[in-house]
DSSP file (Angstrom, degrees, kcal/mol; ACC not computed):
  #  RESIDUE AA STRUCTURE BP1 BP2  ACC     N-H-->O    O-->H-N    N-H-->O    O-->H-N    TCO  KAPPA ALPHA  PHI   PSI    X-CA   Y-CA   Z-CA
    1    1 A M              0   0    0      0, 0.0     2,-0.4     0, 0.0   149,-0.0   0.000 360.0 360.0 360.0 151.7    0.0    0.0    0.0
    2    2 A I        -     0   0    0     86,-0.1     2,-0.8    85,-0.1    83,-0.1  -0.941 360.0-140.0-119.1 136.4    1.1    3.6   -0.7
    3    3 A N    >   -     0   0    0     81,-0.6     3,-1.1    -2,-0.4    80,-0.0  -0.848  15.7-172.0 -95.5 105.5    0.4    6.6    1.5
    4    4 A T  T 3  S+     0   0    0     -2,-0.8    -1,-0.1     1,-0.2    -2,-0.0   0.507  75.9  72.2 -78.8  -4.1   -0.5    9.4   -0.9
    5    5 A L  T 3  S+     0   0    0      2,-0.0    47,-0.4    46,-0.0    -1,-0.2   0.589  80.5  96.7 -83.7 -10.3   -0.4   12.0    1.8
    6    6 A L    <   -     0   0    0     -3,-1.1     2,-0.3    45,-0.1    45,-0.2  -0.515  56.7-158.7 -84.8 147.2    3.4   11.9    2.1
    7    7 A N  E     -A   50   0A   0     43,-2.2    43,-3.5    -2,-0.2     2,-0.4  -0.912  12.7-147.8-116.2 150.8    5.8   14.2    0.4
    8    8 A F  E     +A   49   0A   0     -2,-0.3     2,-0.3    41,-0.2    41,-0.2  -0.930  17.4 173.0-125.1 144.9    9.5   13.3   -0.2
    9    9 A K  E     -A   48   0A   0     39,-1.8    39,-2.8    -2,-0.4     2,-0.6  -0.994  34.8-120.9-143.5 147.6   12.7   15.2   -0.3
   10   10 A I  E     -A   47   0A   0     -2,-0.3    37,-0.2    37,-0.2    -2,-0.0  -0.810  43.7-175.4 -82.2 126.2   16.4   14.4   -0.5
   11   11 A V  E     -A   46   0A   0     35,-2.2    35,-0.5    -2,-0.6     2,-0.1  -0.848  27.9 -94.3-125.1 158.6   17.9   15.9    2.6
   12   12 A P        -     0   0    0      0, 0.0     2,-1.4     0, 0.0     5,-0.3  -0.408  34.6-116.2 -71.3 148.3   21.4   16.2    4.0
   13   13 A Y        +     0   0    0     30,-0.1     2,-0.2    -2,-0.1    30,-0.1  -0.722  67.4 135.5 -82.5  95.4   22.8   13.6    6.3
   14   14 A D  S  > S-     0   0    0     -2,-1.4     4,-2.3     0, 0.0     3,-0.2  -0.586  72.4 -72.0-133.3-170.0   23.2   15.9    9.3
   15   15 A S  H  > S+     0   0    0      1,-0.2     4,-2.3     2,-0.2     5,-0.2   0.802 125.0  58.7 -63.5 -29.9   22.7   16.2   13.0
   16   16 A T  H  > S+     0   0    0      2,-0.2     4,-1.9     1,-0.2    -1,-0.2   0.935 109.8  42.7 -64.4 -45.5   18.9   16.5   12.5
   17   17 A I  H  > S+     0   0    0     -5,-0.3     4,-2.3    -3,-0.2    -2,-0.2   0.907 113.9  51.9 -66.6 -42.1   18.7   13.1   10.7
   18   18 A C  H  X S+     0   0    0     -4,-2.3     4,-2.5     1,-0.2    -2,-0.2   0.882 108.9  50.1 -63.4 -38.2   21.1   11.5   13.2
   19   19 A K  H  X S+     0   0    0     -4,-2.3     4,-2.1     2,-0.2    -1,-0.2   0.894 108.3  53.5 -65.7 -39.8   18.9   12.7   16.1
   20   20 A F  H  X S+     0   0    0     -4,-1.9     4,-1.4     2,-0.2    -2,-0.2   0.917 110.9  46.8 -59.2 -44.7   15.9   11.3   14.4
   21   21 A L  H  X S+     0   0    0     -4,-2.3     4,-2.3     1,-0.2     3,-0.4   0.926 110.1  52.9 -62.7 -45.6   17.7    7.9   14.2
   22   22 A E  H  < S+     0   0    0     -4,-2.5    -1,-0.2     1,-0.2    -2,-0.2   0.882 115.6  40.4 -57.4 -39.9   18.8    8.1   17.8
   23   23 A E  H  < S+     0   0    0     -4,-2.1    -1,-0.2    -5,-0.1    -2,-0.2   0.673 126.1  29.7 -85.5 -17.9   15.2    8.7   19.0
   24   24 A N  H  < S+     0   0    0     -4,-1.4    52,-0.3    -3,-0.4    -2,-0.2   0.611  82.7 105.7-125.5 -13.7   13.3    6.3   16.7
   25   25 A L     <  -     0   0    0     -4,-2.3     2,-0.5    -5,-0.2    50,-0.1  -0.447  67.8-121.9 -71.2 146.3   15.4    3.2   15.6
   26   26 A V        +     0   0    0     -2,-0.1     2,-0.3     2,-0.0    84,-0.1  -0.759  37.5 174.3 -91.2 129.5   14.4   -0.1   17.3
   27   27 A Y        -     0   0    0     -2,-0.5     5,-0.0    82,-0.0     0, 0.0  -0.884  42.7-128.0-131.2 162.5   17.2   -1.8   19.3
   28   28 A D        -     0   0    0     -2,-0.3    -2,-0.0    82,-0.0    -1,-0.0   0.380  61.6-102.2 -88.2   3.6   17.6   -4.8   21.5
   29   29 A G  S    S+     0   0    0      0, 0.0     3,-0.3     0, 0.0    -2,-0.0   0.293 106.0  88.1  96.8  -9.9   19.2   -2.6   24.1
   30   30 A T  S    S+     0   0    0      1,-0.2    -3,-0.0     0, 0.0     0, 0.0   0.694  93.3  33.8 -95.4 -19.1   22.8   -3.7   23.4
   31   31 A E        +     0   0    0      2,-0.1     2,-0.5     0, 0.0    -1,-0.2  -0.121  69.5 160.5-129.5  38.3   23.7   -1.2   20.7
   32   32 A L        -     0   0    0     -3,-0.3     2,-0.2     1,-0.0   -10,-0.1  -0.492  26.2-157.7 -67.7 115.0   21.9    2.0   21.4
   33   33 A W        -     0   0    0     -2,-0.5     2,-0.2   -12,-0.1    -2,-0.1  -0.584   8.2-134.7 -93.7 154.0   23.8    4.7   19.5
   34   34 A K    >>  -     0   0    0     -2,-0.2     4,-1.5     1,-0.1     3,-1.1  -0.655  34.4-101.4 -98.2 162.9   23.9    8.4   20.1
   35   35 A A  H 3> S+     0   0    0      1,-0.3     4,-1.5    -2,-0.2   -16,-0.1   0.848 121.5  59.7 -53.8 -37.6   23.5   10.9   17.3
   36   36 A E  H 34 S+     0   0    0      1,-0.2     4,-0.5     2,-0.2    -1,-0.3   0.853 102.2  53.0 -62.7 -34.0   27.3   11.5   17.3
   37   37 A T  H X4 S+     0   0    0     -3,-1.1     3,-1.4     1,-0.2     4,-0.3   0.903 105.1  53.9 -68.0 -40.8   27.8    7.8   16.4
   38   38 A Y  H >< S+     0   0    0     -4,-1.5     3,-1.6     1,-0.3    -1,-0.2   0.841  98.0  65.2 -61.6 -32.1   25.5    8.0   13.5
   39   39 A M  T 3< S+     0   0    0     -4,-1.5    -1,-0.3     1,-0.3    -2,-0.2   0.738  95.9  58.7 -62.8 -21.5   27.5   10.9   12.1
   40   40 A K  T <  S+     0   0    0     -3,-1.4     2,-0.3    -4,-0.5    -1,-0.3   0.593  84.3  98.7 -84.1 -11.2   30.4    8.6   11.6
   41   41 A V  S <  S-     0   0    0     -3,-1.6     2,-0.7    -4,-0.3    31,-0.0  -0.590  81.5-117.7 -80.8 136.5   28.5    6.2    9.3
   42   42 A S        +     0   0    0     -2,-0.3     2,-0.4     2,-0.0    -1,-0.1  -0.642  42.0 171.0 -78.2 112.6   29.1    6.7    5.6
   43   43 A I        -     0   0    0     -2,-0.7    19,-0.2    -4,-0.1   -30,-0.1  -0.988  19.2-178.8-125.6 130.7   25.8    7.7    4.0
   44   44 A N  S    S+     0   0    0     17,-2.5     2,-0.3    -2,-0.4    18,-0.2   0.730  71.0  19.9 -97.6 -27.1   25.5    8.9    0.4
   45   45 A L  E     - B   0  61A   0     16,-1.9    16,-3.2   -33,-0.1     2,-0.4  -0.993  55.7-168.4-151.0 134.3   21.7    9.7    0.2
   46   46 A V  E     -AB  11  60A   0    -35,-0.5   -35,-2.2    -2,-0.3     2,-0.5  -0.992   4.6-167.3-126.2 126.1   18.9   10.4    2.6
   47   47 A V  E     -AB  10  59A   0     12,-2.4    12,-2.3    -2,-0.4     2,-0.4  -0.957  11.0-161.9-109.6 126.9   15.3   10.4    1.5
   48   48 A A  E     -AB   9  58A   0    -39,-2.8   -39,-1.8    -2,-0.5     2,-0.5  -0.897  10.0-144.4-111.2 138.6   12.9   11.9    4.1
   49   49 A A  E     -AB   8  57A   0      8,-3.4     7,-3.0    -2,-0.4     8,-1.2  -0.878  20.6-161.8 -99.0 129.2    9.1   11.3    4.2
   50   50 A F  E     -AB   7  55A   0    -43,-3.5   -43,-2.2    -2,-0.5     2,-0.4  -0.901  15.6-175.7-115.4 140.8    7.1   14.4    5.3
   51   51 A L  E >  S- B   0  54A   0      3,-2.5     3,-1.1    -2,-0.4   -45,-0.1  -0.979  84.1 -11.8-131.1 120.2    3.6   14.6    6.6
   52   52 A D  T 3  S-     0   0    0     -2,-0.4    -1,-0.1   -47,-0.4     3,-0.1   0.910 129.7 -56.5  53.7  45.2    2.3   18.1    7.3
   53   53 A N  T 3  S+     0   0    0      1,-0.2     2,-0.4   -46,-0.0    -1,-0.2   0.653 115.7 114.8  63.4  19.6    5.9   19.4    7.0
   54   54 A K  E <  S-B   51   0A   0     -3,-1.1    -3,-2.5     0, 0.0     2,-0.4  -0.967  73.0-115.5-119.8 135.3    7.2   17.0    9.7
   55   55 A I  E     +B   50   0A   0     -2,-0.4    -5,-0.2    -5,-0.2     3,-0.1  -0.548  39.5 165.5 -69.0 125.1    9.6   14.2    9.1
   56   56 A V  E     +     0   0A   0     -7,-3.0    21,-2.5    -2,-0.4     2,-0.3   0.470  63.9   9.2-117.3  -9.2    7.8   10.9    9.8
   57   57 A G  E     -BC  49  76A   0     -8,-1.2    -8,-3.4    19,-0.3    -1,-0.4  -0.963  58.3-165.7-167.0 152.2   10.3    8.5    8.1
   58   58 A I  E     -BC  48  75A   0     17,-2.8    17,-2.4    -2,-0.3     2,-0.4  -0.989  10.4-157.8-142.1 151.5   13.7    8.3    6.6
   59   59 A A  E     -BC  47  74A   0    -12,-2.3   -12,-2.4    -2,-0.3     2,-0.5  -0.985  13.5-163.3-126.6 119.1   15.8    6.0    4.4
   60   60 A C  E     -BC  46  73A   0     13,-3.2    12,-2.7    -2,-0.4    13,-1.6  -0.911  16.8-173.1-105.9 124.7   19.6    6.4    4.7
   61   61 A M  E     -BC  45  71A   0    -16,-3.2   -17,-2.5    -2,-0.5   -16,-1.9  -0.874  26.5-161.0-123.8 148.5   21.5    4.8    1.8
   62   62 A S  E     + C   0  70A   0      8,-2.6     8,-1.6    -2,-0.3     2,-0.3  -0.999  36.9 148.5-118.6 130.7   25.0    4.0    0.8
   63   63 A N  E     - C   0  69A   0     -2,-0.5     6,-0.1     6,-0.2     3,-0.1  -0.992  50.3-147.1-157.6 158.8   25.2    3.3   -2.9
   64   64 A T  S    S+     0   0    0      4,-0.6     2,-0.3     1,-0.3     5,-0.1   0.627  93.4   9.5-102.6 -21.4   27.5    3.6   -5.9
   65   65 A S  S    S-     0   0    0      3,-0.8     3,-0.5     1,-0.0    -1,-0.3  -0.969  71.3-119.5-148.4 162.6   24.6    4.0   -8.3
   66   66 A R  S    S+     0   0    0     -2,-0.3     3,-0.2     1,-0.2    35,-0.2   0.585 106.2  72.8 -80.9  -8.0   20.9    4.6   -8.0
   67   67 A M  S    S+     0   0    0      1,-0.3    33,-3.1    32,-0.2    34,-1.6   0.838 111.2  23.6 -71.2 -33.0   20.2    1.4   -9.8
   68   68 A K  E    S+ d   0 101A   0     -3,-0.5    -3,-0.8    32,-0.2    -4,-0.6  -0.965  79.2 179.7-137.9 116.6   21.2   -0.7   -6.8
   69   69 A V  E     -Cd  63 102A   0     32,-2.2    34,-2.3    -2,-0.4     2,-0.5  -0.844  21.9-145.1-120.4 155.3   21.1    0.8   -3.3
   70   70 A F  E     -Cd  62 103A   0     -8,-1.6    -8,-2.6    -2,-0.3     2,-0.7  -0.979  18.2-142.5-116.9 119.5   22.0   -0.5    0.1
   71   71 A I  E     +Cd  61 104A   0     32,-3.0    34,-0.7    -2,-0.5   -10,-0.3  -0.723  19.6 179.1 -83.3 117.1   19.7    0.9    2.9
   72   72 A K  E    S+     0   0A   0    -12,-2.7     2,-0.4    -2,-0.7   -11,-0.2   0.882  73.0  10.2 -81.0 -43.2   21.8    1.5    6.1
   73   73 A F  E     -C   60   0A   0    -13,-1.6   -13,-3.2     2,-0.0     2,-0.4  -0.999  56.5-178.4-141.0 134.3   18.9    2.8    8.1
   74   74 A L  E     +C   59   0A   0     -2,-0.4     2,-0.4   -15,-0.2   -15,-0.2  -0.997  22.9 164.7-128.0 127.7   15.1    2.8    7.6
   75   75 A C  E     -C   58   0A   0    -17,-2.4   -17,-2.8    -2,-0.4     2,-0.3  -0.999  18.2-174.2-149.3 137.7   13.2    4.5   10.3
   76   76 A T  E     -C   57   0A   0     -2,-0.4   -19,-0.3   -52,-0.3     5,-0.1  -0.944  40.9 -93.4-127.5 155.0    9.7    5.8   10.9
   77   77 A L    >   -     0   0    0    -21,-2.5     3,-1.6    -2,-0.3     4,-0.4  -0.399  35.1-125.2 -60.2 140.8    8.2    7.7   13.9
   78   78 A E  G >  S+     0   0    0      1,-0.3     3,-1.3     2,-0.2    -1,-0.1   0.886 111.5  56.4 -57.4 -38.6    6.6    5.2   16.2
   79   79 A S  G 3  S+     0   0    0      1,-0.2    -1,-0.3     3,-0.0    -2,-0.1   0.655 109.8  46.6 -68.8 -14.4    3.3    7.2   16.0
   80   80 A N  G X >S+     0   0    0     -3,-1.6     3,-1.0   -24,-0.2     5,-0.5   0.286  82.6 121.0-110.9   8.7    3.3    6.8   12.2
   81   81 A R  T < 5S+     0   0    0     -3,-1.3    -3,-0.0    -4,-0.4    -4,-0.0  -0.430  73.3  26.9 -71.1 150.6    4.1    3.1   12.0
   82   82 A R  T 3 5S+     0   0    0     -2,-0.1    -1,-0.2     1,-0.1    -4,-0.0   0.707  94.6 101.7  66.8  22.8    1.6    0.9   10.2
   83   83 A Q  T < 5S-     0   0    0     -3,-1.0    -2,-0.1   -80,-0.0    -1,-0.1   0.054 101.9-103.0-119.0  21.6    0.6    3.9    8.1
   84   84 A Y  T  >5S+     0   0    0    -82,-0.1     4,-1.5     1,-0.1   -81,-0.6   0.692  82.4 130.4  68.2  23.0    2.5    2.8    5.0
   85   85 A V  H  ><S+     0   0    0     -5,-0.5     4,-2.0     2,-0.2     5,-0.1   0.956  75.2  43.7 -68.1 -49.6    5.4    5.3    5.6
   86   86 A G  H  > S+     0   0    0      1,-0.2     4,-2.0     2,-0.2     5,-0.2   0.925 115.3  47.0 -62.5 -46.9    8.1    2.6    5.1
   87   87 A S  H  > S+     0   0    0      1,-0.2     4,-2.2     2,-0.2    -1,-0.2   0.864 112.0  51.5 -65.4 -33.9    6.4    0.9    2.1
   88   88 A T  H  X S+     0   0    0     -4,-1.5     4,-2.6     2,-0.2    -1,-0.2   0.843 105.7  55.5 -72.1 -32.5    5.9    4.3    0.5
   89   89 A L  H  X S+     0   0    0     -4,-2.0     4,-2.4     2,-0.2    -2,-0.2   0.931 109.5  46.7 -61.0 -45.4    9.6    5.1    1.1
   90   90 A F  H  X S+     0   0    0     -4,-2.0     4,-2.7     2,-0.2     5,-0.3   0.920 111.2  51.8 -62.6 -42.6   10.5    1.9   -0.8
   91   91 A Y  H  X S+     0   0    0     -4,-2.2     4,-3.2     1,-0.2     5,-0.4   0.929 110.2  49.2 -57.5 -45.8    8.0    2.8   -3.6
   92   92 A Y  H  X S+     0   0    0     -4,-2.6     4,-2.9     2,-0.2     5,-0.5   0.899 111.2  49.4 -62.3 -41.5    9.6    6.3   -3.8
   93   93 A I  H  X S+     0   0    0     -4,-2.4     4,-1.2     2,-0.2     6,-1.1   0.937 117.1  40.5 -65.2 -46.1   13.1    4.8   -4.1
   94   94 A F  H  X S+     0   0    0     -4,-2.7     4,-0.8     4,-0.2     5,-0.3   0.949 127.4  32.6 -65.1 -48.4   12.2    2.3   -6.8
   95   95 A N  H  < S+     0   0    0     -4,-3.2    -3,-0.2    -5,-0.3    -2,-0.2   0.891 120.5  46.3 -80.4 -41.9    9.9    4.7   -8.7
   96   96 A G  H  < S+     0   0    0     -4,-2.9    -3,-0.2    -5,-0.4    -1,-0.2   0.772 124.3  28.7 -76.1 -27.3   11.7    8.1   -8.2
   97   97 A F  H  < S-     0   0    0     -4,-1.2    -1,-0.2    -5,-0.5    -2,-0.2   0.495 101.7-116.1-112.2  -6.5   15.3    7.0   -8.8
   98   98 A G     <  +     0   0    0     -4,-0.8    -4,-0.2     1,-0.2    -3,-0.2   0.757  52.0 174.1  73.4  23.0   14.8    4.1  -11.3
   99   99 A T        -     0   0    0     -6,-1.1   -32,-0.2    -5,-0.3    -1,-0.2  -0.397  20.5-173.3 -65.4 138.6   16.3    1.8   -8.7
  100  100 A K        +     0   0    0    -33,-3.1    42,-2.2     1,-0.3     2,-0.3   0.602  67.5  25.1-106.5 -18.6   16.2   -1.9   -9.7
  101  101 A E  E     -dE  68 141A   0    -34,-1.6   -32,-2.2    40,-0.2     2,-0.4  -0.985  56.9-167.2-153.1 136.2   17.4   -3.5   -6.5
  102  102 A I  E     -dE  69 140A   0     38,-2.8    38,-2.6    -2,-0.3     2,-0.3  -0.987   8.6-174.4-124.3 133.7   17.5   -2.7   -2.8
  103  103 A S  E     +dE  70 139A   0    -34,-2.3   -32,-3.0    -2,-0.4     2,-0.3  -0.898  10.5 163.3-121.4 155.2   19.6   -4.5   -0.2
  104  104 A L  E     -dE  71 138A   0     34,-2.2    34,-2.9    -2,-0.3     2,-0.3  -0.984  30.6-123.8-161.3 164.8   19.6   -4.0    3.6
  105  105 A E  E     - E   0 137A   0    -34,-0.7     2,-0.4    -2,-0.3    32,-0.2  -0.874  23.3-171.4-111.0 149.1   20.6   -5.6    6.9
  106  106 A V  E     - E   0 136A   0     30,-2.2    30,-2.7    -2,-0.3     2,-0.1  -0.997  30.5-109.5-141.1 139.6   18.2   -6.2    9.8
  107  107 A E    >   -     0   0    0     -2,-0.4     3,-1.3    28,-0.2     7,-0.2  -0.451  27.9-130.9 -64.3 136.1   18.8   -7.3   13.3
  108  108 A L  T 3  S+     0   0    0     26,-0.3    -1,-0.1     1,-0.3    27,-0.1   0.754 104.7  58.7 -65.7 -25.2   17.6  -10.8   13.8
  109  109 A F  T 3  S+     0   0    0      1,-0.2     2,-2.1     2,-0.1    -1,-0.3   0.719  83.2  88.9 -73.0 -19.9   15.7   -9.9   17.0
  110  110 A N    <>  +     0   0    0     -3,-1.3     4,-2.2     1,-0.2     3,-0.3  -0.466  49.6 164.3 -84.3  73.6   13.6   -7.4   15.1
  111  111 A E  H  > S+     0   0    0     -2,-2.1     4,-2.5     1,-0.2    -1,-0.2   0.818  70.5  57.0 -63.0 -34.1   10.8   -9.7   14.0
  112  112 A N  H  > S+     0   0    0     -3,-0.2     4,-2.2     2,-0.2    -1,-0.2   0.918 109.3  45.7 -63.9 -42.3    8.4   -6.9   13.1
  113  113 A A  H  > S+     0   0    0     -3,-0.3     4,-2.9     2,-0.2     5,-0.2   0.916 111.9  51.5 -66.6 -42.4   11.0   -5.4   10.7
  114  114 A I  H  X S+     0   0    0     -4,-2.2     4,-2.6     1,-0.2     5,-0.2   0.932 111.6  46.8 -60.4 -46.0   11.7   -8.8    9.2
  115  115 A K  H  X S+     0   0    0     -4,-2.5     4,-2.3     2,-0.2    -1,-0.2   0.904 112.0  51.8 -62.3 -41.6    8.0   -9.5    8.6
  116  116 A F  H  X S+     0   0    0     -4,-2.2     4,-1.2     2,-0.2    -2,-0.2   0.942 112.2  45.0 -59.0 -50.6    7.6   -6.0    7.1
  117  117 A Y  H >X>S+     0   0    0     -4,-2.9     5,-2.5     1,-0.2     4,-0.6   0.920 113.0  49.9 -63.1 -44.6   10.5   -6.5    4.7
  118  118 A E  H ><5S+     0   0    0     -4,-2.6     3,-1.0     1,-0.2    -1,-0.2   0.887 107.3  54.7 -62.8 -38.4    9.4  -10.0    3.7
  119  119 A N  H 3<5S+     0   0    0     -4,-2.3    -1,-0.2     1,-0.2    -2,-0.2   0.775 106.4  53.0 -64.8 -25.8    5.8   -8.8    3.1
  120  120 A L  H <<5S-     0   0    0     -4,-1.2    -1,-0.2    -3,-0.5    -2,-0.2   0.566 130.8 -92.5 -85.4  -9.0    7.2   -6.1    0.7
  121  121 A G  T <<5S+     0   0    0     -3,-1.0    20,-0.3    -4,-0.6    -3,-0.2   0.500  73.9 147.5 112.6   5.4    9.1   -8.8   -1.3
  122  122 A F      < -     0   0    0     -5,-2.5     2,-0.4    -6,-0.2    -1,-0.3  -0.524  32.4-153.0 -74.8 141.9   12.5   -8.9    0.4
  123  123 A I  E     -F  139   0A   0     16,-3.0    16,-1.9    -2,-0.2     2,-0.3  -0.956  19.3-115.4-118.9 133.6   14.2  -12.3    0.4
  124  124 A K  E     +F  138   0A   0     -2,-0.4    14,-0.3    14,-0.2     3,-0.1  -0.508  33.4 174.1 -69.6 127.2   16.8  -13.3    3.0
  125  125 A K  E     -     0   0A   0     12,-3.8     2,-0.3     1,-0.3    13,-0.2   0.692  62.9  -1.7-104.3 -28.0   20.2  -13.9    1.5
  126  126 A S  E     -F  137   0A   0     11,-1.3    11,-2.6     1,-0.0    -1,-0.3  -0.989  45.9-140.5-160.3 158.3   22.3  -14.5    4.6
  127  127 A S  E    S+     0   0A   0     -2,-0.3     8,-2.0     9,-0.2     2,-0.3   0.279  88.2  57.9-104.5   8.2   22.2  -14.7    8.3
  128  128 A Y  E    S-F  134   0A   0      6,-0.3     9,-0.1     9,-0.1     2,-0.1  -0.988  74.2-131.7-138.8 146.2   25.5  -13.0    8.8
  129  129 A D    >   -     0   0    0      4,-2.4     3,-2.0    -2,-0.3    -2,-0.1  -0.223  48.7 -83.4 -83.5-175.7   27.0   -9.7    7.8
  130  130 A C  T 3  S+     0   0    0      1,-0.3    -1,-0.1     2,-0.1    -2,-0.0   0.675 130.9  53.3 -65.7 -16.7   30.4   -9.3    6.2
  131  131 A N  T 3  S-     0   0    0      2,-0.1    -1,-0.3     0, 0.0     0, 0.0   0.310 120.5-106.1 -98.5   7.6   32.1   -9.4    9.6
  132  132 A G  S <  S+     0   0    0     -3,-2.0    -2,-0.1     1,-0.3     3,-0.0   0.564  72.2 145.1  81.1   8.4   30.4  -12.7   10.6
  133  133 A K        -     0   0    0      1,-0.1    -4,-2.4    -5,-0.0    -1,-0.3  -0.627  61.9-101.3 -80.4 135.3   28.0  -11.0   13.0
  134  134 A P  E     + F   0 128A   0      0, 0.0   -26,-0.3     0, 0.0     2,-0.3  -0.384  69.6 131.3 -58.8 119.8   24.5  -12.5   13.2
  135  135 A R  E     -     0   0A   0     -8,-2.0     2,-0.5    -2,-0.2   -28,-0.2  -0.920  57.8-110.1-168.3 140.8   22.3  -10.3   11.1
  136  136 A G  E     -E  106   0A   0    -30,-2.7   -30,-2.2    -2,-0.3     2,-0.6  -0.690  24.7-158.8 -83.2 125.3   19.8  -10.8    8.3
  137  137 A L  E     -EF 105 126A   0    -11,-2.6   -12,-3.8    -2,-0.5   -11,-1.3  -0.920  18.0-175.3-102.7 121.4   20.9   -9.6    4.9
  138  138 A Y  E     -EF 104 124A   0    -34,-2.9   -34,-2.2    -2,-0.6     2,-0.3  -0.836  11.0-167.8-121.4 154.0   17.8   -9.1    2.6
  139  139 A N  E     -EF 103 123A   0    -16,-1.9   -16,-3.0    -2,-0.3     2,-0.4  -0.994   2.6-173.3-141.2 144.2   17.4   -8.2   -1.0
  140  140 A C  E     -E  102   0A   0    -38,-2.6   -38,-2.8    -2,-0.3     2,-0.2  -0.986   9.4-154.6-140.9 129.5   14.5   -7.0   -3.1
  141  141 A T  E  >  -E  101   0A   0     -2,-0.4     4,-2.4   -20,-0.3   -40,-0.2  -0.617  32.2-113.1 -94.1 161.5   14.3   -6.5   -6.9
  142  142 A I  H  > S+     0   0    0    -42,-2.2     4,-2.7    -2,-0.2    11,-0.2   0.862 117.5  56.1 -61.3 -35.3   11.8   -4.1   -8.5
  143  143 A D  H  > S+     0   0    0    -43,-0.3     4,-2.4     2,-0.2    -1,-0.2   0.923 109.3  44.5 -63.8 -44.4   10.1   -7.2  -10.1
  144  144 A N  H  > S+     0   0    0      2,-0.2     4,-2.4     1,-0.2     5,-0.2   0.903 113.4  51.1 -66.6 -41.1    9.5   -8.8   -6.7
  145  145 A F  H  X S+     0   0    0     -4,-2.4     4,-1.3     1,-0.2     6,-0.2   0.931 112.1  47.4 -60.8 -46.5    8.3   -5.5   -5.1
  146  146 A N  H  X>S+     0   0    0     -4,-2.7     5,-2.1     1,-0.2     4,-0.8   0.935 112.3  49.6 -59.1 -48.0    5.9   -5.0   -8.0
  147  147 A K  H ><5S+     0   0    0     -4,-2.4     3,-0.6     1,-0.2    -2,-0.2   0.919 114.8  41.7 -61.0 -47.4    4.5   -8.5   -7.8
  148  148 A L  H 3<5S+     0   0    0     -4,-2.4    -1,-0.2     1,-0.2    -2,-0.2   0.665 121.2  41.8 -78.4 -15.2    3.9   -8.6   -4.0
  149  149 A N  H 3<5S-     0   0    0     -4,-1.3    -1,-0.2    -3,-0.3    -2,-0.2   0.302 106.5-116.9-115.2   8.2    2.5   -5.0   -3.9
  150  150 A G  T <<5S+     0   0    0     -4,-0.8     2,-0.2    -3,-0.6    -3,-0.2   0.852  70.4 134.2  62.2  36.1    0.3   -5.1   -7.0
  151  151 A L      < -     0   0    0     -5,-2.1    -1,-0.2    -6,-0.2    -2,-0.1  -0.603  51.9-150.5-112.8 172.4    2.4   -2.3   -8.7
  152  152 A N        +     0   0    0     -2,-0.2     2,-0.3    -3,-0.1    -9,-0.1  -0.351  29.6 162.7-140.5  55.5    3.8   -1.8  -12.1
  153  153 A I              0   0    0    -11,-0.2    -7,-0.1     1,-0.1    -2,-0.1  -0.609 360.0 360.0 -75.4 135.0    6.9    0.3  -11.6
  154  154 A K              0   0    0     -2,-0.3    -1,-0.1   -59,-0.1   -11,-0.1   0.420 360.0 360.0 -95.2 360.0    9.3    0.2  -14.6
C-alpha cells in the first residue's frame, strides 16, 4: 500500500537526521547509538518522508549508483508506524530513482521489521554480515516488489 499524503525530499545527512535515528530506531538494548555515532556512518543519500511538514520517516542509503542501493537505516516515527510510511519510502526509491534492486541488513531480534520486509518482497540472502556478525541480509528487486504489492513500476 502507498500513503499518498506523504511528500518526499532528498535531505542532507546531518545532526537532525542523526537525532531522528537516535530517537526512533528499534534496538535490543545492546547497541543503542547516540547521534554522534550515526554521524560517523558513511551515507550517500537520505530520503525523508514528510507529513504536514514534519519528518515521519527516513531511508539512509549508501550506494554507488541509484540502480542498486543499500539501505543502512530505515526508520519511521513510532506514531506513524503501520501507516505505510516505510512501504511508501521503498516505492519512492524504486519509482523516483529508477532503482532496480535494494539490499539491507536487519537485526535478527527485530521480528516486526523482518516480517515487514518479507511482506514487501525482500528475500533473506544470509544470516551473517560481512564481519560474521549474526544479522539478516535481505534483498528485493523491483520485479518482486511490484509482484507482491500489485504495482507496475518500470
